[in-house]
C-alpha positions as CSV (number, residue, x, y, z in Angstrom):
1,M,11.1,95.4,-72.3
2,V,8.9,92.5,-73.6
3,Q,7.7,91.7,-70.1
4,I,6.5,95.3,-69.7
5,G,4.4,94.9,-72.9
6,N,3.0,91.6,-71.7
7,V,2.0,93.0,-68.3
8,A,0.5,96.2,-69.9
9,I,-1.6,94.3,-72.4
10,L,-2.9,91.8,-69.7
11,L,-3.7,94.7,-67.3
12,A,-5.4,96.5,-70.2
13,L,-7.6,93.4,-70.7
14,A,-8.5,93.3,-67.0
15,T,-9.1,97.1,-66.9
16,C,-11.4,96.9,-69.9
17,T,-13.4,94.1,-68.3
18,Y,-13.7,96.2,-65.2
19,A,-14.7,99.3,-67.2
20,V,-17.5,97.5,-69.0
21,A,-18.8,95.9,-65.8
22,A,-18.6,99.2,-63.8
23,S,-20.3,101.1,-66.6
24,L,-23.1,98.6,-66.9
25,Y,-23.6,98.4,-63.2
26,G,-23.7,102.2,-63.0
27,G,-26.1,102.5,-65.9
28,L,-28.5,99.9,-64.5
29,T,-28.5,101.2,-61.0
30,R,-28.1,104.9,-62.0
31,R,-25.0,105.4,-59.8
32,R,-22.9,108.1,-61.2
33,D,-19.9,107.1,-59.1
34,A,-19.8,103.6,-60.8
35,I,-20.2,105.2,-64.3
36,A,-17.3,107.6,-63.5
37,S,-15.2,104.7,-62.3
38,G,-15.9,102.8,-65.6
39,E,-14.9,105.9,-67.5
40,N,-11.7,106.3,-65.6
41,A,-10.9,102.6,-66.1
42,A,-11.4,103.1,-69.9
43,W,-8.8,105.9,-69.8
44,A,-6.5,103.7,-67.9
45,A,-6.9,100.9,-70.4
46,W,-6.1,103.4,-73.2
47,G,-2.8,104.3,-71.4
48,L,-1.9,100.6,-70.9
49,V,-2.5,99.8,-74.6
50,S,-0.4,102.9,-75.5
51,I,2.4,101.5,-73.3
52,A,2.2,98.1,-75.0
53,S,2.2,99.9,-78.4
54,F,5.3,101.8,-77.6
55,V,7.0,98.6,-76.4
56,L,6.1,96.9,-79.6
57,L,7.4,99.9,-81.6
58,H,10.6,99.9,-79.7
59,A,11.0,96.1,-80.5
60,L,10.4,96.9,-84.2
61,I,12.9,99.7,-84.3
62,T,15.6,97.7,-82.4
63,N,15.1,94.5,-84.3
64,D,14.1,92.5,-81.2
65,F,13.5,89.2,-83.0
66,S,12.5,87.5,-79.7
67,L,9.0,88.6,-80.5
68,K,7.1,86.6,-83.1
69,Y,5.5,89.7,-84.5
70,V,8.8,91.4,-85.1
71,A,10.3,88.3,-86.6
72,S,7.3,87.8,-88.9
73,Y,7.0,91.3,-90.3
74,T,10.5,92.9,-90.3
75,S,14.1,92.1,-91.2
76,T,17.5,93.7,-90.5
77,T,17.6,95.0,-94.1
78,L,14.5,97.1,-93.8
79,P,14.9,100.8,-93.5
80,L,13.8,102.4,-90.2
81,R,10.6,103.9,-91.7
82,Y,9.4,100.5,-92.9
83,R,10.2,98.9,-89.6
84,M,8.1,101.6,-87.8
85,A,5.3,101.1,-90.3
86,A,5.3,97.4,-89.5
87,L,3.4,98.3,-86.4
88,W,0.2,98.5,-88.6
89,V,1.0,95.6,-90.9
90,A,-0.9,92.7,-89.3
91,W,-4.4,93.8,-88.4
92,K,-5.6,90.4,-87.4
93,A,-6.9,89.3,-84.0
94,P,-5.3,89.4,-81.5
95,F,-3.3,92.4,-82.6
96,Y,-0.7,92.0,-79.8
97,S,-0.4,88.2,-80.1
98,G,3.4,88.7,-80.5
99,F,3.7,89.5,-76.8
100,C,2.2,86.2,-75.7
101,S,4.5,84.0,-77.7
């Protein structure tokens, strides 16, 4: 499951980079197809970040302490609602650094 989160967040980074580049190119050259491609890439990036978020939420719920983020902000004694709320605990950059460690 963790590998899915890793792949999703790395693909989201690449997709965001493409979205910005395609949108800038389309805006500078007034090509609507490039602008539309950038917009679609932004939606794809949103989907990929959503997948990574669900993977992290699953890790929090199931106490998957192989992730640094889960080990840092939860414990086995926390009730489920607090483990789920831990998704929003550490708002520091990069937010999904737990996947990469």
